[in-house]
N, C-alpha and C positions, 0 to 999 in steps of 0.2 A: 504494500500500500504506500502510495507517495505520500510525501509531507503535506501536500495541499490536501488531499483525501483526508488525513488525520486531523488536521486544522479544521476542516469543515465539522467534523464530529465532535469536537471540543468547543466550537463557538455556542455560546448559549442562544437558543431561539428566543426573540424578543415574545414577551408575555403580557399584554396590556394590563390583565387582572392581577397579575403578582405585582406588576410595577405600581398600580394604584393601591394595592393594599399594603405595600412597604411603605409608601408615600403617607398613607394615612397613620400608620404605626409611628412614624418618624415625627409626624406633626403632633399626634397625641403625646409623645415623649418630650417633644420642645416645650409644648403647654405645660406638663408637669414639671419640668425644669423651671421654667418661669415660675409657676406658684411656689416652688421651693426656695428660689432667689427672693421672691417677695416675702415669703415668711420670715427669713433670716433678717430681711431689712426691717421688717416690722419689729422683730426682737430688739434689734440694735436701736431703732427709734424709741423703743418703750424704755429702754434702758440708757439713754443718753449716749448712743456709742459714738464712735468715729465718724465725723460728717463725711470724710473721703470715703470711707467704706460703705456706708449709706448710699452716697451718691454711685458709687460703682456698682454696687448690687441694684440700684435702681435702673441704671442705665442697661445692667446685663439683664434684667427682667423684660424691659421695652424690647431690646434686642430679640430675646427668646420669643416673646408675644408675636412680634413681626415676622420672624423667621416661620412660625407655625402657621401664620396665615397667608404666608407666601408674598410678602411685601418686603420692599428694599428701604432701610432706614434711611439712605441717602436721598430718596426721593420724598421723605417726610421733612426733611430739614428747610 
């Protein structure tokens, strides 16, 4: 069997259903991570935590939320 034939057998066949399911799972994961970042930010706020750390978590939460819905933060600025 030639190298080209072997390569054809190893190349995954695109599956729109699998791609969509994976993207949904990733977006769910991003939303979860955004909630976790928000939780830690809120704890820091409640305990008068470091402002720079609070701002970093706030920015990270926004970034994760925008990624989860498929929007670019640069377009929001």
